[in-house]
NUVOFI-440771 format. One record per atom (N, C-alpha, C): x, y, z. Coordinates in steps of 0.1 Angstrom, whole numbers, padded with zeros to 4 digits, always signed. Atoms other than C-alpha are relative to their C-alpha. Layout:
// NUVOFI-440771
XYZ...
END
This chain:
// NUVOFI-440771
+0014+0003+0004+0190+0125-0043-0007+0013-0003+0007-0012+0004+0169+0150-0061-0015-0001+0005+0015+0001-0003+0132+0159-0055-0007-0008-0010+0008+0009+0009+0109+0133-0069-0011+0007-0007+0011-0004+0008+0084+0140-0096-0011-0010+0002+0012+0009-0002+0049+0126-0090-0008+0001-0013+0008+0001+0012+0029+0115-0121-0012-0009+0003+0012+0008-0002-0007+0104-0117-0001-0010-0012+0001+0010+0010-0013+0072-0135-0015-0005-0002+0013+0006+0004-0043+0055-0152+0003-0014-0005-0003+0013+0006-0047+0021-0166+0006+0002-0014-0005-0002+0013-0040+0036-0200+0015+0004-0001-0014-0004+0000-0006+0050-0190+0009-0007+0010-0008+0008-0009+0006+0024-0165+0009-0009-0009-0010+0007+0009+0038+0010-0181+0005-0013+0006-0006+0013-0004+0057-0023-0179+0009+0001+0012-0009-0001-0012+0081-0009-0153-0009-0001+0013+0009+0000-0011+0052-0003-0129-0005-0014+0002+0005+0014-0001+0037-0037-0137+0011-0010+0006-0011+0008-0005+0071-0054-0131+0002+0002+0015-0002-0003-0014+0076-0037-0098-0012-0006+0008+0012+0005-0007+0040-0046-0087+0001-0015+0001+0000+0015+0001+0045-0083-0097+0012-0005+0008-0012+0006-0007+0079-0086-0079+0001+0006+0014-0001-0005-0014+0075-0064-0048-0009-0006+0010+0011+0006-0009+0044-0081-0034-0001-0015-0001+0003+0014+0002+0039-0117-0026-0012-0003-0008+0011+0003+0009+0017-0134-0051-0014-0001+0007+0012+0001-0008-0009-0140-0023-0006+0013+0003+0005-0014-0003-0012-0102-0018-0003+0008-0013+0003-0008+0013-0016-0093-0055-0014-0003-0006+0012+0001+0008-0047-0086-0074+0006-0002-0014-0005+0001+0014-0042-0098-0110+0001+0013-0007-0003-0013+0006-0027-0069-0130-0012+0006-0008+0012-0005+0008-0057-0066-0154-0011+0004+0009+0010-0004-0009-0081-0066-0125+0003+0013+0007-0005-0012-0007-0060-0040-0107-0002+0012-0009+0001-0011+0009-0060-0018-0138-0015+0004-0002+0014-0002+0001-0098-0022-0141-0004+0008+0013+0003-0007-0013-0101-0011-0104+0005+0015-0001-0005-0013+0002-0079+0019-0112-0010+0009-0007+0010-0008+0008-0105+0030-0137-0013+0001+0006+0013+0000-0005-0136+0021-0118-0002+0006+0014+0000-0005-0014-0127+0031-0082+0006+0014+0001-0007-0013-0002-0117+0065-0069+0014-0002+0006-0014+0003-0005-0080+0054-0065+0010+0011-0004-0011-0009+0003-0050+0077-0063+0012-0009-0003-0011+0009+0006-0024+0058-0085+0011+0010-0004-0011-0009+0003+0009+0077-0085+0013-0007-0002-0014+0005+0003+0043+0069-0100+0010+0011+0004-0010-0010-0005+0074+0086-0087+0013-0002-0008-0012+0000+0008+0105+0095-0107+0010+0010+0005-0012-0008-0003+0140+0109-0100+0005+0004-0014-0003-0003+0014+0145+0127-0133-0008-0009-0009+0007+0010+0009+0137+0101-0159-0001-0014+0006-0001+0013-0006+0144+0072-0136-0013-0003+0009+0012+0005-0007+0113+0053-0123+0005-0005+0014-0003+0003-0014+0115+0050-0085-0010-0010+0006+0010+0008-0006+0083+0035-0074-0014+0005-0002+0014-0004+0002+0045+0038-0071-0008-0002+0013+0009+0002-0011+0017+0041-0046-0015-0001-0006+0014+0000+0003-0020+0033-0048-0007+0003+0014+0007-0003-0013-0042+0050-0021-0015+0000-0004+0014+0000+0002-0079+0045-0017-0005+0011+0010+0004-0011-0009-0091+0079-0004-0015-0002+0004+0014+0003-0005-0122+0075+0018-0003+0012+0010+0005-0011-0008-0143+0099+0039+0006-0002+0014-0005+0001-0014-0133+0084+0073+0015-0002+0001-0015+0002+0000-0097+0074+0064+0005-0003-0014-0006+0004+0013-0074+0069+0035+0008-0013+0002-0006+0013-0001-0062+0034+0029+0013+0000-0010-0012+0001+0008-0025+0033+0017+0001-0015-0004+0002+0014+0004-0031+0001-0003+0013-0006-0005-0012+0005+0005+0001-0004-0023+0011+0011+0000-0011-0009-0001+0035+0012-0018+0013-0008-0003-0011+0008+0004+0066-0001-0036+0011+0009-0006-0011-0007+0006+0101+0012-0045+0009-0011-0007-0009+0010+0008+0124-0005-0071+0010-0006+0010-0008+0008-0009+0144-0032-0053+0014+0006+0001-0014-0005+0000+0178-0018-0063+0001+0014+0006+0000-0013-0006+0168+0016-0049-0004+0001+0014+0004+0000-0014+0156+0005-0015+0012+0003+0009-0010-0003-0010+0175+0018+0015+0008+0012-0004-0007-0012+0004+0185+0050-0003-0008+0013+0002+0007-0012-0004+0159+0073+0011-0012+0003-0009+0011-0003+0008+0134+0071-0017-0014-0003+0006+0012+0003-0007+0108+0053+0003-0004+0010+0010+0003-0011-0010+0111+0080+0030-0006+0012-0007+0004-0012+0007+0107+0107+0004-0015-0002-0005+0013+0003+0005+0076+0090-0011-0010+0001+0011+0009+0000-0011+0060+0084+0023-0002+0015+0005+0001-0014-0005+0067+0121+0033-0010+0007-0010+0009-0006+0009+0049+0132+0001-0014-0005+0002+0014+0006-0003+0019+0109+0009-0005+0007+0012+0005-0006-0012+0017+0122+0044-0004+0014-0002+0003-0014+0003+0018+0158+0032-0013+0001-0008+0012-0001+0009-0008+0151+0005-0013-0003+0008+0012+0003-0008-0032+0136+0031+0001+0006+0014-0002-0007-0013-0022+0160+0059-0013+0003+0007+0012-0002-0008-0048+0162+0087-0010-0010-0001+0009+0011+0002-0065+0131+0075+0005-0013+0006-0005+0013-0006-0064+0096+0091+0004-0009-0012-0005+0010+0011-0044+0071+0070+0002-0013+0007-0001+0013-0005-0044+0034+0074+0007-0009-0011-0006+0010+0009-0023+0006+0059+0001-0014+0007-0002+0013-0006-0019-0031+0063+0013-0005-0006-0013+0005+0004+0014-0049+0062+0002-0014+0006-0003+0013-0006+0027-0084+0068+0005+0002+0014-0003-0001-0014+0029-0089+0105+0014-0003+0004-0014+0003-0004+0063-0086+0121+0000-0011+0011+0001+0010-0011+0051-0111+0147-0001-0014-0005+0002+0013+0006+0045-0140+0123+0013-0005-0005-0013+0006+0005+0074-0164+0117-0001-0001-0015+0000+0000+0015+0083-0160+0080+0014+0000-0005-0013-0001+0007+0111-0161+0055+0005+0014-0001-0004-0014+0001+0111-0123+0053-0002+0008+0013+0003-0006-0013+0109-0116+0090+0008+0013+0002-0008-0013-0002+0138-0090+0089-0006+0011-0008+0006-0010+0008+0121-0072+0060-0013+0006+0007+0013-0004-0007+0088-0071+0080+0004+0009+0012-0004-0008-0012+0106-0057+0111+0005+0014-0005-0004-0013+0005+0123-0030+0090-0011+0009-0005+0011-0007+0005+0091-0021+0073-0009+0006+0012+0008-0004-0011+0072-0019+0106+0007+0011+0008-0007-0010-0006+0099+0002+0122+0000+0013-0008+0001-0011+0010+0098+0025+0091-0013+0008+0002+0013-0007-0002+0061+0032+0096-0001+0006+0014+0001-0005-0013+0064+0036+0133+0008+0014+0001-0008-0012+0000+0092+0062+0128-0007+0012-0007+0007-0010+0008+0069+0081+0104-0014+0003+0005+0012-0005-0006+0040+0085+0128-0011-0010+0000+0010+0010+0000+0020+0053+0122+0000-0007+0014+0000+0008-0012+0009+0032+0152-0008-0013-0003+0007+0012+0001-0003-0003+0156-0015+0002+0005+0014-0001-0004-0041-0007+0158-0004-0012+0008+0003+0013-0007-0040-0042+0173-0012-0007-0007+0009+0006+0009-0063-0052+0144+0008-0008-0010-0007+0009+0009-0051-0082+0124-0010-0007-0009+0008+0008+0009-0064-0100+0093+0009-0011-0005-0008+0011+0006-0052-0133+0078-0006-0003-0014+0003+0004+0013-0052-0140+0041+0009-0011-0004-0008+0012+0005-0041-0174+0028+0012-0002+0009-0010+0003-0010-0021-0179+0060+0010+0012+0002-0009-0012-0003-0004-0144+0059-0007+0009+0010+0006-0009-0010-0011-0124+0090+0004+0014-0003-0002-0014+0003-0015-0087+0082-0003+0008+0013+0003-0009-0011-0012-0061+0109-0005+0014-0006+0005-0013+0005-0031-0028+0104+0005+0011+0009-0006-0012-0007-0014+0005+0113-0007+0012-0005+0007-0013+0003-0028+0040+0113+0008+0012+0004-0005-0013-0004-0018+0076+0115-0012+0010+0000+0011-0010-0001-0041+0104+0126-0009-0003+0012+0010+0001-0010-0071+0107+0148-0008-0013+0000+0010+0011+0000-0094+0080+0160+0006-0014+0002-0004+0014-0001-0092+0042+0162-0004-0007-0012+0004+0008+0011-0095+0015+0137-0005-0013+0005+0006+0012-0005-0118-0014+0143-0002-0011-0011+0003+0011+0010-0128-0047+0126-0011+0005-0009+0011-0005+0008-0159-0029+0114+0005+0009-0011-0007-0009+0010-0137-0003+0096+0005-0009-0011-0006+0009+0010-0119-0032+0079-0011-0006-0008+0011+0006+0007-0152-0049+0070-0006+0010-0010+0005-0010+0009-0164-0016+0055+0009+0001-0013-0009+0000+0012-0133-0014+0032-0002-0012-0009+0001+0012+0007-0137-0050+0022-0013+0000-0008+0013+0000+0007-0174-0045+0014+0000+0010-0012-0001-0009+0012-0166-0015-0008+0008-0006-0011-0008+0006+0010-0139-0034-0026-0007-0011-0007+0008+0011+0006-0162-0064-0031-0010+0005-0010+0009-0006+0010-0185-0041-0051+0006+0000-0013-0007-0001+0012-0158-0039-0077+0008-0013-0004-0009+0011+0003-0137-0071-0073+0001-0008+0013-0004+0009-0011-0132-0101-0051+0002-0014-0005-0003+0013+0005-0115-0134-0060-0007-0011+0008+0006+0012-0007-0130-0168-0051+0010-0007+0008-0010+0008-0007-0097-0181-0038+0007+0007+0012-0005-0006-0012-0090-0156-0010-0007-0006+0012+0005+0005-0013-0095-0172+0024+0003+0010+0011-0001-0011-0010-0101-0143+0048-0005-0005+0013+0004+0003-0013-0102-0148+0085+0000+0012+0009
END
């Protein structure tokens, strides 16, 4: 495996490979419609990065950099390339990029009974190995329990979550999300 190349993306240069990965890597209930996401890429201060091994597209990340913490919003690796160290390489690049800053992510809870429970356990263990910890803060969207993990100083509270959601709502919020 060679060193990955990072390319900053915009709505104008996000290609079909990125769109396809986005639409297949995340459950429909966790996706923002692609056109809305691309609008957010343009309107919000989001770090949208694609990763390549030579010419081969590997994956992408979307991070919402904030003053108090950075929200690792989307992180996906091509399905056929998972388990080959690319996710580790990308996460290492992200951790280095935001070194010394608190980073937060949400993921499908490994405690909720689901069809993809093994995947959830592997993902949770991956983040724990890389320095993230459970915050014991959970959100539920459309019956999917999300656990919030963080790396860095401080704690994460429901108020922090509400602050992120409030910021996001200034740009986009669908009528059909049932948040608890």
